[in-house]
VMD Tcl script that draws the C-alpha trace (Angstrom):
set ca {
  {-86.21 -96.18 -58.45}
  {-88.67 -96.64 -61.28}
  {-91.28 -93.89 -61.41}
  {-94.06 -92.74 -63.71}
  {-95.48 -89.25 -63.31}
  {-98.53 -88.05 -65.17}
  {-99.25 -84.40 -65.93}
  {-101.46 -82.27 -68.15}
  {-104.82 -82.88 -66.56}
  {-107.24 -80.13 -65.70}
  {-110.62 -78.61 -66.41}
  {-111.70 -78.41 -70.04}
  {-114.99 -77.61 -71.73}
  {-116.87 -80.20 -73.77}
  {-115.41 -80.35 -77.25}
  {-112.01 -79.21 -76.05}
  {-108.65 -80.95 -76.09}
  {-105.94 -81.90 -73.64}
  {-102.60 -83.59 -73.93}
  {-101.47 -85.74 -71.06}
  {-97.84 -86.63 -70.46}
  {-96.33 -89.61 -68.69}
  {-92.70 -89.03 -67.73}
  {-90.59 -91.99 -66.72}
  {-87.56 -91.98 -64.50}
  {-85.33 -94.70 -63.19}
  {-85.64 -96.85 -66.29}
  {-85.38 -96.70 -70.06}
  {-88.84 -96.34 -71.48}
  {-87.90 -98.00 -74.76}
  {-87.98 -101.43 -73.12}
  {-91.54 -101.06 -71.91}
  {-95.00 -101.15 -73.35}
  {-96.95 -98.23 -71.92}
  {-100.66 -97.93 -71.37}
  {-103.06 -95.21 -70.40}
  {-105.98 -96.10 -68.15}
  {-108.74 -94.08 -66.57}
  {-111.06 -94.40 -63.64}
  {-114.24 -92.40 -63.32}
  {-115.96 -91.95 -59.96}
  {-117.75 -95.12 -58.95}
  {-116.42 -97.09 -61.91}
  {-113.68 -99.61 -62.49}
  {-110.37 -98.64 -64.01}
  {-110.47 -99.17 -67.75}
  {-107.90 -99.27 -70.50}
  {-107.70 -96.29 -72.84}
  {-104.72 -96.84 -75.11}
  {-101.50 -98.82 -75.34}
  {-98.26 -98.38 -77.25}
  {-95.34 -100.73 -77.84}
  {-91.84 -99.88 -76.71}
  {-90.72 -98.86 -80.16}
  {-93.88 -96.88 -80.79}
  {-94.79 -98.85 -83.89}
  {-97.87 -100.61 -82.57}
  {-100.81 -98.99 -80.82}
  {-104.13 -100.15 -79.49}
  {-107.21 -98.24 -78.35}
  {-110.44 -98.84 -76.55}
  {-113.03 -99.15 -79.31}
  {-115.15 -96.32 -77.94}
  {-112.21 -93.88 -78.05}
  {-110.77 -94.57 -81.49}
  {-110.57 -91.42 -83.55}
  {-110.61 -89.06 -80.57}
  {-107.57 -90.17 -78.55}
  {-104.03 -90.67 -79.81}
  {-101.18 -92.25 -77.91}
  {-97.58 -91.48 -78.84}
  {-94.15 -91.61 -77.30}
  {-90.82 -89.84 -77.43}
  {-88.26 -92.28 -76.12}
  {-85.54 -89.65 -76.28}
  {-87.52 -87.70 -73.68}
  {-88.61 -90.85 -71.85}
  {-92.19 -89.65 -72.16}
  {-95.48 -91.02 -73.46}
  {-98.37 -88.78 -74.45}
  {-102.11 -89.05 -74.75}
  {-103.75 -86.50 -77.02}
  {-107.44 -86.23 -76.26}
  {-109.75 -84.36 -78.64}
  {-113.49 -83.68 -78.76}
  {-113.72 -84.33 -75.06}
  {-117.05 -85.25 -73.52}
  {-118.33 -85.18 -69.98}
  {-118.04 -88.98 -69.95}
  {-114.27 -88.60 -70.30}
  {-114.07 -87.12 -66.82}
  {-111.80 -89.40 -64.82}
  {-108.41 -89.81 -63.22}
  {-106.01 -90.86 -65.95}
  {-103.12 -93.17 -65.15}
  {-100.16 -94.37 -67.13}
  {-98.65 -97.76 -66.51}
  {-95.67 -99.75 -67.77}
  {-95.32 -103.36 -68.78}
  {-91.83 -104.81 -69.08}
  {-92.16 -106.09 -72.60}
  {-91.00 -104.21 -75.65}
  {-92.97 -105.14 -78.73}
  {-96.47 -105.73 -77.45}
  {-99.32 -103.27 -77.90}
  {-101.68 -104.87 -75.44}
  {-101.92 -103.64 -71.88}
  {-103.88 -106.03 -69.67}
  {-104.43 -104.20 -66.44}
  {-103.12 -107.06 -64.30}
  {-99.91 -107.30 -66.35}
  {-98.89 -103.69 -65.81}
  {-96.12 -103.74 -63.25}
  {-95.69 -100.04 -62.65}
  {-98.26 -97.28 -62.20}
  {-98.26 -93.55 -61.86}
  {-100.43 -91.74 -59.34}
  {-102.75 -90.25 -61.92}
  {-103.88 -86.89 -63.19}
  {-107.46 -85.64 -63.01}
  {-109.30 -84.64 -66.16}
  {-112.61 -82.86 -65.72}
  {-114.77 -82.12 -68.74}
  {-117.43 -79.62 -67.82}
  {-118.93 -76.35 -68.97}
}
mol new
graphics top color blue
foreach p $ca { graphics top sphere $p radius 0.5 }
foreach p [lrange $ca 0 end-1] q [lrange $ca 1 end] { graphics top cylinder $p $q radius 0.2 }
display resetview
């Protein structure tokens, strides 16, 4: 059974950092493009970052470039999202999702076939 499980969320002060993990089971992550999304209270789910199956190509939401970094370790079947200089606006539930295509670095929300249940990130003093 294909599963994605996010971890690493929590409470962090403004300006702090967190690293989220997305662990996959039931399938080989290398064959999938993986995206991170987030959904703040009262807002639509939005794309954060996307990485191709081989990790060569990445894509970010324009507003997050320079603060967030997506990476993957296919040997560990895990994708990461490093978040730095966090702001209160980054407070949201963060989800990872998989798209069964290897070399793309785009993650249209409606094309993501598999989703995790999310991990909550709260940025507050």
